[in-house]
FITOR-299919 format. One record per residue (C-alpha): residue in one letter; x, y, z negated. Coordinates in steps of 0.05 Angstrom, whole numbers, padded with zeros to 5 digits, always signed. Last residue first. Layout:
N
AXYZ ...
! end
This chain:
305
F+01762+02060-02175 P+01723+02123-02189 L+01666+02146-02144 V+01677+02216-02118 K+01611+02247-02097 R+01584+02286-02038 E+01512+02295-02017 G+01478+02315-01952 D+01496+02378-01913 Q+01566+02394-01888 P+01563+02354-01824 L+01631+02324-01807 T+01687+02361-01771 A+01729+02374-01833 W+01734+02300-01849 W+01763+02282-01781 H+01831+02309-01803 D+01832+02256-01857 Y+01855+02204-01806 R+01927+02200-01832 R+01900+02178-01900 Y+01868+02116-01871 P+01888+02073-01929 I+01908+02101-01997 P+01926+02044-02046 Q+01955+01998-01993 R+01964+01929-02022 G+01970+01918-02097 G+01912+01964-02116 L+01871+01959-02052 F+01827+01901-02074 A+01816+01927-02145 G+01799+01997-02118 L+01750+01966-02069 S+01714+01929-02124 H+01706+01994-02164 A+01683+02031-02102 E+01630+01978-02088 G+01605+01983-02160 A+01600+02059-02151 L+01561+02046-02087 A+01510+02006-02127 E+01502+02064-02177 W+01495+02114-02120 T+01440+02071-02090 A+01404+02066-02157 P+01408+02142-02166 T+01373+02150-02098 L+01410+02178-02038 P+01399+02244-02002 V+01419+02241-01929 F+01484+02247-01891 S+01523+02218-01949 R+01594+02238-01966 V+01633+02190-02009 E+01702+02204-02038 A+01727+02136-02063 G+01771+02141-02124 D+01821+02185-02161 D+01869+02208-02107 A+01816+02205-02053 V+01801+02146-02008 R+01752+02162-01953 W+01677+02155-01944 V+01623+02165-01892 G+01547+02171-01889 A+01481+02135-01879 V+01498+02079-01832 A+01443+02027-01832 G+01431+01961-01870 D+01389+01990-01926 V+01445+02040-01940 L+01511+02028-01905 L+01571+02072-01920 T+01621+02087-01866 P+01696+02087-01853 L+01707+02125-01788 V+01711+02093-01719 D+01769+02122-01679 G+01759+02114-01604 N+01791+02179-01581 T+01725+02217-01578 R+01703+02195-01648 I+01654+02140-01665 I+01625+02161-01733 H+01604+02234-01723 R+01582+02223-01651 R+01540+02163-01672 Y+01504+02197-01729 A+01440+02217-01692 E+01441+02151-01654 P+01431+02112-01718 L+01486+02061-01728 L+01466+01992-01752 R+01422+01963-01696 R+01434+02028-01660 R+01497+01994-01634 G+01459+01959-01579 E+01509+01913-01546 Y+01527+01886-01614 A+01591+01875-01654 L+01614+01947-01658 L+01585+01969-01725 A+01600+01901-01757 S+01670+01905-01728 D+01691+01956-01780 W+01735+02008-01745 M+01747+02040-01814 A+01722+01994-01868 M+01650+01993-01894 L+01627+02015-01963 R+01563+01976-01976 P+01493+01988-02003 P+01454+01923-02011 A+01408+01900-01954 S+01338+01890-01982 V+01304+01822-01972 G+01235+01829-01942 E+01254+01802-01874 D+01278+01737-01904 P+01353+01725-01908 R+01389+01684-01855 P+01441+01633-01877 A+01466+01591-01818 G+01432+01523-01811 R+01443+01520-01736 L+01492+01573-01715 D+01456+01632-01685 F+01428+01654-01618 L+01376+01707-01602 T+01330+01712-01542 A+01298+01781-01538 G+01222+01785-01534 G+01218+01855-01561 P+01249+01836-01627 G+01282+01767-01628 D+01257+01696-01618 L+01309+01646-01641 V+01353+01594-01607 E+01395+01550-01654 V+01467+01532-01636 E+01506+01471-01659 D+01456+01430-01619 G+01490+01446-01554 L+01555+01484-01562 A+01569+01474-01488 A+01506+01512-01470 L+01529+01571-01513 A+01597+01568-01479 S+01565+01570-01409 R+01522+01630-01429 V+01584+01666-01456 R+01623+01653-01393 S+01565+01679-01350 R+01562+01741-01395 Q+01633+01759-01373 V+01681+01776-01429 I+01692+01840-01467 A+01694+01806-01535 F+01640+01848-01569 Q+01601+01863-01506 A+01599+01790-01484 I+01575+01768-01553 D+01521+01821-01555 A+01499+01805-01483 A+01489+01732-01504 T+01442+01757-01558 A+01456+01757-01632 P+01436+01721-01696 G+01492+01720-01713 F+01549+01767-01732 A+01604+01730-01769 A+01589+01656-01757 L+01561+01676-01689 Y+01627+01706-01669 R+01667+01646-01694 R+01623+01598-01654 V+01627+01641-01592 L+01703+01643-01595 G+01706+01567-01605 P+01657+01556-01548 M+01703+01597-01503 A+01764+01553-01512 A+01744+01504-01456 D+01735+01564-01410 C+01806+01586-01422 A+01832+01515-01413 A+01796+01511-01345 A+01827+01577-01324 D+01898+01552-01336 Y+01953+01604-01332 V+02019+01569-01332 G+02050+01565-01401 P+02064+01610-01460 T+02091+01571-01520 Q+02052+01591-01582 G+02082+01611-01648 A+02049+01679-01652 A+02112+01717-01632 V+02129+01777-01677 Y+02116+01851-01668 V+02132+01912-01709 P+02090+01975-01702 K+02115+02046-01717 P+02057+02083-01750 G+02059+02037-01811 F+02020+01974-01823 A+02008+01953-01895 W+01965+01890-01903 A+02013+01864-01957 G+02068+01913-01971 G+02105+01950-01917 T+02115+01936-01844 P+02061+01884-01834 R+02074+01846-01769 H+02031+01857-01708 H+02023+01789-01675 F+02044+01767-01605 P+02020+01713-01557 G+02023+01752-01491 F+01961+01785-01462 A+01966+01855-01489 R+02040+01855-01510 L+02058+01837-01439 A+02021+01896-01409 W+02055+01953-01447 W+02118+01911-01448 A+02122+01913-01372 G+02122+01989-01372 S+02180+01989-01421 G+02219+01940-01377 E+02213+01979-01313 G+02283+02006-01318 G+02312+01938-01300 L+02277+01872-01311 R+02326+01833-01352 A+02363+01886-01392 A+02301+01930-01391 L+02261+01874-01423 W+02309+01867-01482 G+02310+01943-01491 E+02235+01946-01489 V+02231+01892-01543 E+02279+01930-01588 P+02243+01996-01575 G+02176+01963-01595 T+02204+01936-01660 R+02220+01862-01668 P+02202+01811-01721 V+02236+01743-01711 S+02212+01693-01659 A+02206+01756-01616 F+02266+01737-01572 A+02235+01668-01559 V+02169+01701-01539 L+02208+01747-01493 G+02242+01689-01460 P+02175+01655-01448 L+02144+01721-01422 A+02196+01742-01370 E+02166+01698-01316 E+02098+01728-01330 A+02124+01798-01318 A+02158+01778-01253 G+02094+01743-01230 A+02051+01804-01244 T+02096+01843-01198 L+02138+01901-01222 G+02135+01969-01189 T+02126+02003-01256 R+02066+02041-01227 V+02026+01976-01225 F+02030+01972-01301 H+01998+02039-01314 A+01950+02028-01256 H+01921+01966-01291 R+01926+01901-01252 L+01971+01867-01302 W+01925+01892-01357 S+01872+01846-01326 R+01909+01790-01361 L+01871+01806-01425 S+01803+01791-01394 P+01819+01723-01363 Q+01862+01707-01425 L+01806+01717-01475 A+01790+01644-01488 T+01864+01628-01498 H+01875+01684-01549 L+01811+01665-01587 V+01831+01591-01591 P+01904+01605-01611 Y+01884+01658-01662 D+01832+01619-01702 D+01882+01582-01746 A+01919+01648-01760 H+01855+01678-01788 V+01835+01741-01751 A+01851+01815-01759 H+01833+01850-01694 L+01871+01899-01651 T+01844+01930-01587 F+01832+01909-01515 R+01764+01879-01533 M+01804+01822-01564 
! end
């Protein structure tokens, strides 16, 4: 989705993967794939055998070797595209939720068939339903931006959902959509402080990212290579960054925070420590090089786990 990795429930994967096929298959037209000399048809013909080969976890070199034996020297270039639109998962390489620098792949349990545009469109309402459950209310443009699909497909899916979707008036006359009966707090309800994950989709889920990310901080949070740093939200907007230190969450705010906000963030850190304990105690450590490039003003505290 959006040509990058997402963690989704296994039950949702088939619907999302099918809905996104028109976008994901564009990798077969990418210059990187075209340079291999392979046709899209040859790559697609290899896909069922590759899915069978990846019924057990395989490393990238193992997959490339399998493809090279069948497609010639172009196999590695084919894998670059096939792993994008084929039904493959990234497999944890350590403990639960632990993914090392050398990815391992496994087939998602789907049997690839002939491309069916009608089936892709039929799956779109499921994608829109799951998006709205997470990020609604939102505009059709927000949904299209998040999934990288055509707005016309989003509008058709919204129409297909019918009474499942409620239409709301948004700021500046924008038309917003949400699931009917979805919880929506009143305007006066304060958003609690939060420690957000690296690449957190909440920051990237809308066409206008200023909704949560002030423009003044954008270049600090969304880095030149696409990394999106772990952030802290205060009153629903990014107000700083954090990382895991040896003894807790090291939090650096871009603005002064109230004692009550720091107390709430301390509770967040404690919950985070409990979550990480048996999984990956120090996530994102290899991205610490970004820390030295951040503004040096504001406040810094280590909140114990």
